[in-house]
C-alpha positions in Angstrom: 162.0 128.2 19.3 163.9 126.1 16.7 167.1 126.6 18.7 165.4 125.4 21.9 164.1 122.2 20.1 167.6 121.6 18.8 169.1 121.9 22.3 166.5 119.5 23.7 167.2 117.1 20.9 170.9 117.1 21.7 170.3 116.6 25.4 167.9 113.7 24.6 170.4 112.1 22.2 173.3 112.5 24.7 171.1 111.0 27.5 170.2 108.0 25.3 173.8 107.5 24.3 174.9 107.6 27.9 172.1 105.1 28.9 173.3 102.8 26.2 176.8 102.9 27.5 175.7 102.2 31.0 173.5 99.4 29.8 176.4 97.8 27.9 178.5 97.7 31.0 175.7 95.7 32.7 176.4 92.7 30.6 178.9 89.8 30.8 181.6 89.4 28.2 180.6 86.7 25.7 183.3 84.2 25.1 184.9 84.5 21.7 188.4 83.3 22.2 189.4 81.2 25.2 192.9 81.1 23.7 193.2 84.9 24.0 191.6 84.7 27.5 194.2 82.2 28.6 197.0 84.6 27.8 195.4 87.2 30.1 194.6 84.5 32.7 198.2 83.2 32.7 199.5 86.7 33.2 197.2 87.4 36.1 197.5 83.8 37.4 193.7 83.5 37.6 191.1 80.9 36.4 188.4 81.4 33.8 184.8 81.2 35.0 182.3 80.3 32.3 178.5 80.8 32.6 176.7 78.5 30.2 173.3 80.1 29.7 170.4 80.5 27.2 168.4 83.6 26.3 165.1 82.4 27.6 166.4 81.2 31.0 165.2 83.5 33.8 167.5 81.6 36.3 170.4 82.6 34.1 169.3 86.2 34.2 169.2 86.0 38.0 172.6 84.6 38.2 174.0 87.3 35.9 172.2 90.2 37.6 172.6 89.2 41.2 176.1 87.5 41.2 178.2 87.6 38.1 177.8 91.1 36.8 178.5 92.6 40.2 181.6 90.4 40.4 182.6 91.4 36.8 182.4 95.1 37.7 184.3 94.7 41.0 188.0 95.5 40.5 188.9 93.0 43.3 187.6 90.2 41.2 189.8 91.1 38.2 192.6 89.9 40.3 190.8 86.6 41.0 189.0 85.4 37.9 188.1 86.1 34.3 184.3 85.8 33.7 182.8 84.8 30.3 179.4 83.7 29.0 178.6 81.0 26.5 175.2 80.5 25.0 174.1 76.9 24.8 172.9 76.0 21.4 174.4 79.1 19.7 176.2 78.8 16.4 178.4 81.9 17.2 182.1 81.1 16.5 184.3 80.4 19.5 188.0 79.6 19.7 188.7 76.9 22.3 191.6 76.9 24.7 193.8 74.9 22.3 193.0 77.3 19.4 190.4 75.0 17.7 187.6 76.9 16.1 184.1 75.7 17.2 180.8 77.2 18.1 179.4 78.2 21.5 176.9 75.4 21.3 179.5 72.7 20.4 181.7 73.9 23.2 178.8 73.6 25.7 178.0 70.1 24.3 181.7 69.0 24.6 181.6 70.2 28.2 178.4 68.1 28.8 176.3 71.1 29.7 172.7 70.1 29.5 171.1 72.3 32.1 171.3 76.1 32.4 172.6 78.0 34.2 175.8 76.0 34.6 179.0 77.5 35.8 182.4 75.9 35.2 185.8 77.2 36.2 188.7 76.3 34.0 192.5 76.5 34.6 194.8 78.1 32.1 195.1 74.8 30.2 191.4 74.6 29.7 191.0 71.8 32.3 188.1 71.9 34.8 189.4 73.5 38.0 186.3 72.9 40.2 183.0 71.1 40.4 180.4 72.5 38.0 177.6 74.6 39.6 174.5 73.3 37.9 171.3 75.3 38.3 170.6 78.2 40.7 170.6 75.9 43.7 169.9 77.8 47.0 170.1 81.5 46.3 171.2 82.3 49.9 174.3 80.1 49.4 174.9 80.7 45.7 177.6 83.4 46.3 179.4 80.9 48.6 179.3 78.3 45.9 180.8 80.8 43.4 183.5 81.9 45.9 184.4 78.2 46.6 184.7 77.4 42.9 186.8 80.5 42.2 189.1 79.7 45.2 189.6 76.2 44.0 190.4 77.5 40.5 192.9 80.0 42.0 194.6 77.2 43.9 195.0 75.0 40.8 196.2 77.9 38.6 198.7 79.3 41.2 199.9 75.9 42.6 199.8 73.4 39.7 200.8 69.9 40.6 
């Protein structure tokens, strides 16, 4: 009987560990160093898409769940964009594109983000590469807005003037 309980405990522990791994994959990567992201973006010749969000924003959760996490998981998008998340108002440290140390909240303020969700696409120099997408807008067209912003970012990164 003790052996049976031990086996069930191991199965349960393994299942919980696996569920935690799957759950972790269902999140966006939080920005920590845009300077490091730029090295990868430059290699791949792709822009960096940043979701500015807040923890209590249900529209942010919708944008992540319905659009950005599926894009982040899709191997085809790895050839088109790097996706990061920044929490507005957070004091978590963040390295900016030029190597300056700041916080997520200060980075959001410097980029004049006052409404969440806001999406901005940056080129490999840290310059805006498309118009910001502010709010959820019309959900039926939101994927098209994202695609358009990514395409504009790709054009600017791959064909700088």
